[in-house]
C-alpha positions in Angstrom: 74.7 20.4 10.2 77.8 18.0 9.1 75.8 14.9 10.7 71.9 16.6 9.3 74.3 16.5 5.6 75.3 13.0 6.1 72.1 11.6 6.9 70.3 13.0 4.2 72.5 11.6 2.0 72.0 8.2 3.0 68.3 9.0 3.4 68.3 9.8 -0.1 70.2 7.3 -1.8 67.9 4.5 0.2 64.6 6.3 -0.7 65.9 6.4 -4.9 67.6 2.8 -4.5 63.5 2.0 -2.8 62.6 2.7 -6.1 63.9 0.4 -8.0 62.7 -2.2 -6.0 59.9 -4.8 -6.1 58.2 -4.4 -2.5 58.2 -0.4 -3.1 57.1 -0.6 -6.7 53.9 -2.0 -5.5 53.4 1.2 -3.9 54.5 3.4 -5.5 52.4 2.2 -9.2 49.1 1.7 -5.8 49.5 5.9 -5.2 50.2 7.2 -9.2 46.8 5.5 -9.9 44.8 6.9 -7.2 47.0 10.0 -8.1 44.9 9.5 -11.6 42.2 8.4 -10.3 41.3 11.4 -8.0 42.4 13.4 -11.1 39.4 12.0 -13.3 37.4 12.4 -10.4 38.3 16.1 -9.8 38.2 16.9 -13.7 34.2 15.4 -13.6 33.4 17.0 -10.3 34.0 20.0 -11.9 32.6 19.5 -15.2 35.3 18.3 -17.3 35.6 15.0 -19.1 37.9 12.2 -18.0 38.8 8.3 -17.0 41.5 6.6 -15.4 42.8 3.8 -17.0 46.0 2.9 -14.5 48.3 5.6 -14.7 46.6 6.9 -18.0 44.3 10.1 -17.3 42.0 10.0 -20.7 39.5 12.0 -22.2 37.0 9.6 -23.2 35.0 12.0 -26.1 39.1 12.4 -28.2 40.4 9.5 -26.9 44.2 11.7 -25.7 45.8 10.7 -22.7 48.6 11.3 -20.0 50.0 8.9 -19.1 51.5 9.7 -15.1 55.2 7.8 -14.9 57.8 8.0 -12.1 58.5 11.7 -11.4 55.1 12.9 -12.8 53.9 10.9 -9.9 55.6 13.5 -6.9 57.6 10.3 -6.5 61.6 12.0 -6.1 60.0 15.1 -5.0 58.2 12.9 -1.4 61.2 11.2 -1.1 63.5 14.9 -1.0 61.2 15.7 2.0 61.1 12.3 3.1 64.9 12.5 3.8 65.0 16.0 5.1 62.5 15.6 7.6 64.1 12.5 9.0 67.5 13.7 9.4 66.6 17.1 11.2 67.2 17.2 14.2 64.2 16.8 16.1 61.2 15.1 18.3 59.6 11.9 16.1 56.2 13.6 17.1 57.0 16.8 14.9 58.5 14.4 12.2 55.7 12.3 11.5 53.3 15.2 12.0 55.8 16.9 9.5 55.2 13.6 7.1 52.1 13.6 7.4 51.4 17.6 6.4 54.1 17.3 3.9 53.3 14.7 1.5 49.3 16.1 1.7 50.6 19.0 1.0 52.7 18.2 -1.5 50.6 15.2 -3.2 47.4 18.1 -3.3 49.7 19.9 -5.7 50.6 17.4 -7.4 47.0 16.8 -8.5 47.1 20.1 -9.8 49.7 19.4 -12.1 48.5 16.7 -13.5 44.8 17.8 -14.2 46.3 20.8 -15.6 49.2 19.2 -18.0 45.6 16.9 -18.9 44.9 20.2 -20.4 47.6 21.8 -21.6 48.1 18.4 -23.3 44.1 18.8 -25.0 44.4 22.2 -26.1 48.7 23.1 -26.8 50.8 21.2 -26.6 53.8 23.5 -26.9 52.6 25.0 -23.3 52.3 21.3 -22.1 55.9 21.1 -22.5 57.5 23.7 -21.0 55.3 23.0 -18.3 55.3 19.1 -17.9 59.2 19.7 -18.6 60.3 23.0 -16.8 57.1 25.0 -14.9 56.0 21.8 -13.0 59.2 20.1 -12.2 60.9 23.6 -10.7 57.3 24.2 -8.5 56.9 20.8 -7.2 61.0 21.2 -6.1 60.4 24.7 -4.5 57.2 23.6 -3.3 58.8 20.6 -1.4 61.3 23.2 0.2 59.4 25.4 1.2 57.2 23.1 2.6 60.6 22.0 4.6 61.0 25.5 5.3 57.4 25.4 6.8 57.8 22.5 9.2 61.5 23.5 10.0 59.5 27.1 11.7 57.0 24.7 13.4 59.6 22.9 15.0 61.7 25.3 16.2 58.4 27.1 17.7 57.1 23.5 19.2 60.8 23.9 21.2 60.9 27.6 22.4 57.4 26.8 24.3 
């Protein structure tokens, strides 16, 4: 347990430190733009009206936009998930499975977050503020912990076979 906590702490510091480096900024900004573009596509597929302009999800009819910034792009919980998964004593094959599936799950949830915030911003600013600052932040952290817990169960069962 002490080893896990030590590695987890180091990996968290490294991960959050990397967020401010020019090298990772390119990757993070590219991922953010991809999330916004995918969100706009999904809104249109389900009959809505949205376009992606860099990190802005915009309603072209009203001109209202939300900007997806750091933390809103789930970078904080991705670092949390990756640090926990890499620090956990499991085979590398299982770690790669956990990183891949966990990243997909958290990013899918974040796309839902972006879309719901887009609609809340258009229709109810009070609920937008609550959902943005409290509801979705908590939900993403809890989902990240749940994904990590499920992955631990998977690795535990795989070792017992």
